N, C-alpha and C positions, 0 to 999 in steps of 0.2 A: 015555096020560099026556102032558102038555104038556112040551116040552123047555125048556131054559133060555132059548133065544133067544125063543121065543114069550112066555114070562113077562116077559122084559125089554121086549119090544115093548108088552105090556099096561101095564107100569109107566110107560113113556114116554108112552103115550097118556093115562093117568090124570093124570100130571103136567101135560100140556098142557091138559087139561080143568080141573084145579084152578087153574092160572094165570089162566084166564079170570075166575074169581071173586076170586082173591087180589088182582088189581090194583084191585078195587073198594074195598079198604081194610078195616081192622080194624072200623070202625063197621058196615059192611055185614055182616061175619061175626058180630059179637057181637049185632047187632040182628035177625038173621033165623035162626030155629031150623032152617028148611028148608035154608038154605045151610050151616049148621054140620054138620048131619047128612050132607048130600051130600058135603061136602069130607072129613069124617072117614072116611066110607065108602070114598071113593076113595083 
């Protein structure tokens, strides 16, 4: 079982990845279903 530290590291990595797409703006998010699915998953 993963400990709390490992899970926190996973969350921080996911946030970092999400930010790469988030800076592209709301239009990019609403206009691309693949980006929506990927961001919601992470």
